[in-house]
N, C-alpha and C positions, 0 to 999 in steps of 0.2 A: 398819484405818482409815487408818493412815499410808501403807500401800502404795497405797490408793485415792487419797490426796491427791497422792502422788508421780507417779502414772501420767500426769496431764495434762502433766507436764514433758517426757515423752519426745518428743511431736511437736515441741515447741519446740527441744529439744536436737538432734533429727534435722535440723530446718530450719536451725539454726545451723551444724551440721556441713556440710550441703550448700552453704550460702552461703560458708563458709570454703574448701571445696574448689574451688568455682567461682572464687572470688577469687584463690586461689593459681594455678590454671590460667590465668586471664586475665593475671595478672602475668607468669608464665613465657612465655606466648605473646607478650605485648607486648615483653618483653626480646629474644626471638628475632627478632621483626619489626624491632626497632630495629637489631639486628646485620645483618640482611639489607639494610636500607636504608642502612647506613653506607657512604659512599664515601671512601676514603683518597686524598688528593691530595698529591702531592709532585713536586718538580722546579722548573724555572725558569719564570717567567711572562712571558718576553720576548714582545713583540708578534710577532716572527717566530720561531715555534717549531713543534714537532710535538706534538699532543695524542694520547696513547695511552689509550684506554678499554679496560681489561683486566678481564674478568669471569669468575669461575670458574663454569662451567656444570655440571660433574660431577666428583666425586672418586671414582676407582676404586681403593679401598684394596687390593683383591686384585692388581691389575696394578701397583700402586705408581706411579700417575700421575694427574694431573688434566687436564681439558680446559679450556683457557683461550680464551675468545672475545676476539679483539683487533680493535678498530676504530681505525684510524689517520686522523687529520685534521690536515693541515698548516694553519698559520695565517699571517696577514699576507702578506708578500711571497713566502712559500714556496708559496702556494696559488692555485688558480684556482677560480672559481665558488664562492666562500665555503667553501673546504675540501673540495670534492668531488674534486679532482684536484691532484696536485703539478705545479709548473712544470718540474721536472726529474725524472729517475729517482730514486726514493726507496727507500732500503734501511733497514729497521728491524732493527738488530742485537740479538740476544737472547743470553741467558746459556747456559752449557754444559748446563744442565738442560733447555733447550728444544731441540727437534730441529734446526730450521733457522731461518735468517734469513728475513725477509719482504721481498720486492721488489715495488715498484709502479712501473709505467711512467709516464713523463711524459704529461700531458694526458689520462690515462685515469682513469675513475671508480674510486675506491677502495672495495672491498667488504670486509666483515668476514671474518676468517679464524679458524678453530678450530685451535689448536695444542696439542700434548701436552707436558706438563711433568712430568719425573720427580720423584718424591717422595724426600726424604731421611729417614733414621731411621724409627722406628716399625715396627710389624708388626700385621697384621690379627688375629693370634692373641691380641692383647691386648684384643680387642673385649669389652665396649663402652668400655673405657678407653684405646683406642689413640689415639695422637697422631702427627702427621706434620709435616714441614717441607719447604719448597721455597725455593730462591733464584732469583728472577726478576729479570733485568736487561734494560733497554732503552736503546739508543742509536740515533741517527738520522744517516744520511749522505744529503745531498741533492746529487746530482751527484758532486762530489769533495770536498765540504765538510761537516764535522761541524756539526750544528745542535742546539740545545737541545731537551730533551724534558720534557714534563710528563705524569705518569701519573695516571690516575683509576682506582683499583682497587676492586672490589666482589666480593661472593660471592653466587651464586644457588643454591647447593646447600643445601637445607634440612636435610640430614642432618649437616652440619658447620658449626661456627663457626670463624671465622678471626681471627687477630691479625696485624697488619702492623707491621713496623719498617722504615721507609724511609730511604734516604740518597741524596743527590744529589752527583755528582762535579763538579769544576770545569769539566770539558769538556762538561757538559750531560747526561751519562748518569745513569740512575736505577736503583738496586738495591733490590729489595724482599725482605725476609726474612719469609716467610709461614709462620705456624704454624696447623695445623689440628687440631681436636679434635671429637669427637662432640657434637652439639647436645644441649641439655637435654632435649628431647622424646625423643630416642633413649636417653639415659641413664635417664630415668624409666621408659620402657617396658621397657628391658632389665632394670633392677632389679626391676620388677614381675614380669617373666617368671620371674626366678630365685626370688623369694618364692613365686609361685604354684606353681612346680614342686616346691619343697620342701613346701609346704602340701599339695599333692595326694599326694605320696609319704608324708608322715606320716599323712594320712587313711587311705590304703590300709594302712599299717602298723597303725594302731589297729584298723581293721576286721578285718584278718587275725588280729591278736592275740585279738580278741573271738571270732571263729569257732573258732579253735584251742582256746582255753582253755575255751570252753563246749561243745566237741565237737559242733558243729552239723552236721558231715558235709558233704556236697557241696551247698552252698547256691548254686544256679545264678544267681539274680539278683546275688548278691554277686560271684561269679566273673566274670559278664559285665561288671559295673562295673569290676572290677580290670583285666580285659583291655582294655576300652575306654579306660581311663585310660592304660594302657601305650602304646597306639598313638596316642592323641590328643595325648600330650605331644610326639611326634615332629612331628606336623603343627603344633602350637603353636610349637615351636622354630623351624620354618621360616618363621614370620611375623616373625622378628626383622628390624628395619629394616636395610637394607644387605646382606641375605643373607650373613652371615658363614659361612665354611666350617666344617666339623666339625673340632674340635680347638682352638677358641678358648677364651678364659677363661670365657665363658658356659657352655660345656659342662663344663669341669672344676669350676666352682663349684656347678653345680646340675643341668644336664640329664642328664649321664651317671650321676651318683649317684642321681638320682630314678628313672631307668629301671632301674638295677640293683636298687634297693630294691623297686620295684613288682614286677619280675619275680621276685625272691626271695620276696616275700610271696605272689604268685599260685601259685608252684610249691609253697610250703610248705602253703598252705591246701588245695591239691588233694591232696597226699600225705597230710596229716593227715585230710582229709575221707574219703579212701578207707579209711584205717585205721579211722576211726570208723564208717563204714558197714559194714565187714566184721565189726566186733565186735557189731553188733546181731543178735540171734538171730531168724531167720525163723520165722514161725508153722508149727506142725506140723499137717499136714492131718488126721491121725487124731485128734489131740486136739480139733481144732475140731469134727470130726464127732461125737465122743462127747459134747461139751458140748451140741451141738445136739439130740441125742436125749434 
């Protein structure tokens, strides 16, 4: 009777768990959205200045660089047509981590540029807990005169979150110390992958132990399931966000061990199954005929 009374609680508890999971997911997504929408502004706000809108488009951890989209807009007396073109030749000087300075001709429309910035520190082999840094600096020279710069920095790569420490020099230059780490969604999915890999490996281990101890012989459905799990894990591993290379922390914490354990169980079940099958005595034709008569 008590079990019957407790049973109606199960749908309520299940619904509560679903609502809690959806709430946590919505909270995590909202936090990531806030990070993506954050614009870090630093530099001088003089009327006559150069605004630099710098946005991370993509982080290539394997190549140890990020792609930064830079849009330059002169303001005040430095600009024509409301910031569309500079009144003189404009050079945007960048830091050593950036490949080249950007030059814009006088009286010509300024278009956005994609520039590659080298990453400092970090290694993709630490995936999914890898972190990186980059020093990005901007200074502007209009004609032969240094002009102040204001930088508006943001991040559009959903696989990474960014932190920014900015400083402005007295001459108008701006230096950004950018830190990059995997986003919460990447961390959650990668941790789930590792848990799932170990859970599948342990499931195969328990199934193999049952088959061997009970001397079930060659149970083909079970062997097919084990073999399918062995190959499915490799495909599952390749769905990791950011396509990390083989040899990262994800592999050494879960994937490689799970593959080894499943392969060992599969081979053991086959070997012990063959031995169990060979021990079974086949029926004797003569004896069967005598019983029939």
